[in-house]
C-alpha positions in Angstrom: -20.2 -74.7 31.8 -22.6 -71.8 32.3 -21.9 -68.5 30.7 -22.9 -65.3 32.4 -25.5 -63.8 30.1 -24.7 -60.1 30.8 -21.1 -60.7 29.9 -22.0 -62.5 26.7 -24.5 -59.8 25.7 -21.8 -57.2 26.2 -19.3 -59.2 24.1 -21.9 -59.7 21.3 -23.0 -56.1 21.3 -19.4 -55.0 21.1 -18.8 -57.2 18.1 -22.0 -56.0 16.4 -21.1 -52.3 17.0 -17.6 -52.7 15.7 -18.9 -54.5 12.7 -21.4 -51.8 12.0 -18.7 -49.2 12.4 -16.7 -50.9 9.7 -19.7 -51.1 7.4 -20.8 -47.5 8.0 -19.8 -44.9 5.6 -17.0 -42.6 6.7 -18.2 -39.3 8.2 -18.4 -36.4 5.9 -15.9 -33.7 6.8 -16.3 -30.2 5.6 -13.9 -29.1 2.9 -11.2 -26.9 4.3 -11.7 -23.2 3.7 -9.3 -21.9 1.1 -6.7 -19.6 2.7 -7.4 -15.9 2.5 -5.3 -14.2 -0.1 -2.5 -12.2 1.5 -3.0 -8.5 0.7 0.0 -7.0 -1.0 2.1 -4.3 0.6 2.8 -1.1 -1.3 4.9 2.0 -0.5 3.3 5.3 -1.5 5.7 8.2 -2.3 4.8 11.8 -2.8 7.0 13.8 -5.2 7.5 17.5 -5.9 6.6 16.8 -9.5 2.9 16.6 -8.3 2.4 12.9 -8.2 2.0 9.9 -5.9 4.0 6.9 -6.9 3.4 3.3 -5.9 6.2 0.8 -5.2 5.5 -2.9 -5.0 7.5 -3.9 -1.9 8.0 -7.5 -3.2 10.0 -6.4 -6.2 10.8 -2.7 -5.4 9.4 -1.9 -8.9 7.4 1.2 -9.5 3.9 0.5 -10.8 2.7 2.7 -13.7 -0.9 2.7 -12.4 0.3 4.5 -9.3 1.3 7.7 -10.9 -1.7 9.6 -9.5 -1.5 13.4 -10.1 -2.4 15.4 -7.0 -1.0 18.7 -8.1 0.5 21.6 -6.2 3.2 20.7 -3.7 2.3 17.3 -2.3 4.1 16.7 0.9 2.9 14.2 3.6 1.0 11.0 2.8 -0.9 8.7 5.0 -2.8 5.5 4.2 -6.0 4.2 5.8 -5.8 0.9 7.7 -7.8 -0.9 5.0 -5.3 0.3 2.4 -8.0 1.7 0.2 -7.3 5.4 0.5 -4.5 7.9 0.8 -4.6 11.4 2.3 -1.9 13.7 0.9 -1.2 17.2 2.3 -0.5 20.0 -0.2 1.8 22.4 1.5 -0.4 25.4 0.7 -3.9 24.7 -0.3 -5.6 21.4 0.3 -5.6 17.7 1.3 -6.0 15.3 -1.5 -8.1 12.2 -0.7 -7.0 9.5 -3.2 -9.1 6.4 -3.8 -6.4 3.8 -4.8 -8.8 1.4 -6.5 -10.7 4.1 -8.5 -7.5 6.1 -9.1 -9.6 9.2 -8.3 -8.7 12.3 -6.4 -10.9 14.5 -4.2 -9.4 17.8 -3.1 -10.4 19.0 0.3 -9.8 22.8 0.2 -8.5 24.8 3.1 -7.5 28.2 1.7 -9.9 31.1 2.6 -7.7 33.6 0.8 -4.7 33.5 -1.5 -3.3 36.3 0.6 -3.4 34.2 3.8 -3.0 30.6 2.9 -3.4 27.7 5.3 -0.1 25.9 5.7 -0.5 22.2 6.2 2.0 20.1 8.1 1.8 16.7 9.8 -1.1 14.3 9.6 -2.3 11.1 11.1 -5.1 8.6 10.5 -7.1 7.0 13.3 -6.6 3.2 13.7 -10.3 2.6 12.8 -9.8 4.7 9.6 -12.7 7.0 10.3 -10.8 10.2 10.7 -7.7 11.9 9.4 -6.0 14.6 11.5 -4.1 17.4 9.8 -2.0 20.2 11.4 -2.9 23.6 9.9 -1.3 26.9 10.5 -2.8 30.2 9.5 -1.8 33.4 11.3 -4.9 35.3 10.1 -7.6 32.7 10.5 -6.2 30.7 13.4 -4.1 27.6 13.9 -5.8 24.2 14.4 -5.9 20.5 13.8 -8.5 19.7 11.2 -10.5 16.5 11.7 -11.5 15.0 8.3 -14.4 12.5 8.2 -13.0 9.9 5.8 -16.5 8.7 4.9 -17.5 12.1 3.5 -14.0 13.6 2.9 -15.3 16.8 4.7 -13.8 18.6 7.7 -16.0 17.5 10.6 -14.3 19.3 13.5 -11.4 21.7 14.4 -9.2 21.5 17.4 -7.5 24.8 18.4 -3.8 24.3 18.8 -1.2 27.1 18.5 1.3 26.6 15.6 0.9 22.8 15.2 3.3 20.8 13.1 3.8 17.1 13.8 0.8 14.8 14.6 0.7 11.2 15.8 -2.1 9.1 17.3 -1.8 6.2 19.7 -2.7 2.6 18.9 -6.0 2.7 20.7 -7.0 5.9 18.8 -8.0 7.6 22.0 -5.1 10.1 22.3 -3.8 12.4 19.7 -0.3 14.0 20.2 0.3 17.3 18.5 3.7 19.1 18.7 4.0 22.8 18.0 6.8 25.0 16.7 7.3 26.5 20.2 8.5 23.1 21.6 5.3 21.9 23.3 3.2 18.8 23.0 -0.6 18.9 23.2 -2.4 15.7 24.4 -5.9 15.5 22.9 -8.8 13.3 23.8 -10.2 12.2 20.4 -13.6 11.3 21.8 -14.4 15.0 22.4 -11.5 16.7 20.6 -10.4 18.5 23.8 -6.8 19.2 24.9 -6.2 17.3 28.1 -2.7 18.6 28.9 0.5 20.0 27.5 3.9 18.5 27.8 7.0 20.6 27.6 9.6 19.3 25.1 13.3 20.1 24.8 12.9 21.5 21.3 10.3 21.6 18.4 9.7 18.2 17.0 10.7 17.0 13.5 9.3 13.5 13.8 7.2 11.5 16.3 6.3 7.8 16.8 4.3 6.0 19.5 5.4 2.5 20.6 2.9 -0.3 19.7 1.9 -0.7 23.4 1.1 3.0 23.6 3.4 3.7 26.6 6.2 5.8 25.0 6.5 8.5 22.5 9.8 9.0 20.6 10.6 12.5 19.2 13.3 13.9 17.0 14.5 17.5 16.8 17.1 19.7 15.1 19.7 18.8 17.7 19.8 15.2 16.5 18.7 14.0 20.0 15.7 11.7 20.4 13.5 12.5 23.4 11.7 9.6 25.1 8.3 10.6 26.6 6.7 8.4 29.2 3.0 9.0 28.2 1.6 7.9 31.6 3.9 10.3 33.5 3.6 12.9 30.7 7.2 13.9 30.7 10.5 13.2 29.0 12.3 10.4 30.9 15.3 9.9 28.7 17.2 11.4 25.8 19.3 9.5 23.2 22.1 11.6 21.7 23.4 11.7 18.1 20.6 9.8 16.4 18.9 11.9 13.7 17.0 15.0 12.9 14.3 13.7 10.6 11.4 11.3 10.6 11.3 8.0 12.5 9.3 4.8 12.6 9.0 2.0 15.2 9.1 -1.7 14.2 5.8 -3.7 14.7 7.3 -5.6 17.6 8.3 -2.4 19.4 11.9 -3.5 19.7 13.6 -1.0 17.2 13.3 2.5 15.9 14.6 3.7 12.5 15.6 7.4 12.5 16.8 9.3 9.5 19.3 12.1 9.7 22.8 13.2 8.5 26.2 12.0 9.5 28.0 15.3 9.9 31.4 13.8 9.9 31.0 11.6 6.8 28.7 14.3 5.3 26.2 11.8 4.2 22.6 10.8 4.9 22.0 8.0 7.4 19.5 5.8 9.1 20.1 5.1 12.8 18.8 1.9 14.2 17.8 2.2 17.9 17.3 -0.6 20.3 14.2 0.4 22.2 14.9 -2.0 25.1 18.1 -0.1 25.9 17.4 3.2 24.1 20.8 3.0 22.4 21.9 3.2 18.8 23.1 -0.2 17.6 24.1 0.7 14.1 24.1 3.3 11.4 23.2 2.7 7.7 24.7 5.2 5.2 22.1 6.5 2.7 22.7 8.3 -0.6 25.7 10.0 -2.0 28.6 12.0 -0.4 29.8 15.4 -1.6 32.1 15.4 -4.6 35.8 15.6 -3.9 36.1 18.7 -6.1 33.7 21.5 -6.8 30.4 22.3 -5.1 27.7 19.8 -4.3 25.1 18.7 -1.8 24.6 15.2 -0.5 21.3 13.4 -0.2 19.2 14.7 2.8 16.8 12.1 4.1 13.6 13.4 5.6 11.1 10.6 6.2 11.1 6.8 6.7 8.4 4.1 6.6 8.5 0.4 7.5 6.6 -2.6 6.0 4.2 -4.3 8.4 6.5 -7.3 8.8 9.4 -5.0 9.6 11.6 -6.5 6.8 12.0 -3.4 4.7 12.3 0.3 5.3 11.8 3.1 2.7 13.6 6.4 2.9 12.7 9.6 1.0 14.4 13.0 0.9 16.0 15.7 -1.3 18.6 14.9 -3.9 22.3 15.4 -3.8 25.3 15.5 -6.1 25.1 11.9 -7.3 21.6 11.1 -6.1 19.1 12.0 -8.8 15.8 13.7 -7.9 13.0 11.2 -7.4 15.1 8.7 -5.5 13.7 6.4 -2.8 16.0 4.1 -0.9 14.8 0.6 0.1 16.6 -1.0 3.0 16.6 -4.7 3.8 16.5 -4.5 7.6 18.1 -8.0 8.0 21.1 -7.4 5.8 21.2 -3.5 5.7 21.4 -3.7 1.9 20.3 -0.5 0.3 18.5 -0.3 -3.1 17.9 3.0 -4.8 14.5 3.3 -6.7 13.7 6.2 -9.1 10.0 7.2 -8.9 9.8 10.6 -10.6 11.3 13.9 -11.5 11.1 15.8 -8.2 12.4 15.4 -4.7 10.6 12.7 -2.8 8.7 14.2 0.1 6.5 11.8 2.0 6.3 8.0 2.4 3.6 5.7 3.7 3.2 1.9 3.6 -0.1 0.0 3.5 -1.7 -3.3 2.4 -4.2 -3.5 -0.5 
């Protein structure tokens, strides 16, 4: 019998290679990278007692190290995207830039004269964290939106807007929306700080939020109606009745909005949950106390709301009522609607922001 040499060679070679493979050391694989630690989420609350308080959203406990004094009348608070800094508006004098890690405060003054103080209203921070925008009213020295360079904590530019109050920026950071007390909305190009156009609103805004896709703007007013602005068409395309008069926030997935207000029939604070796919209120969550059955009293009046990045918890601040003590923040589990009161200080809670650190 004659063997075909090429076939034999291939067979022998295969055996040798397989044998060598068995004898060869196993290939060295790189050790897996340790998972990056998850940054913790905190809620930051301004109080009329002159402090900013920090709530650990895992436990809803107030951290002692967060009692940062900012003085005056702290109102709005915004956190930078990296979670390292807060910008707190003082109603009459300055913006406080708070370094969370250093627990240090740098006041950015606005007042030119005690006789004509600058009044500070809404604020927003750019998605890249490089600028903070603050609405400033001053009948003597002019109304404007101040642009703060967060690297230097100095005002780097001013945008002339008549009687600005609420401020919000879109997810790309290219458009700033500023409402005024006359019921108009200025659209500003942030690359050159120029007003592009003005949109007429049904009423002055109390709260504003842009959807994550940047296509719609939701606005509350004193009527309790939420106006839906199509930002491409630059006009109101829908109104949602009987929602709320205060602040609002949109869930990270863009499916829901949480709007604070007052239930006039029950005479109690409330949070309305709005389905943004249908623009309808799906449920209402009672917040705070109700008036006493006898004697005088005032129920809790919610003013602002913030949401954790995963959308699982909402935090509501406002002014106290008969059975709601000053310094109360309400945490809401958005899955169960369970409400947990948290006491943070001795004054009304004014502003709320949530960020990772």
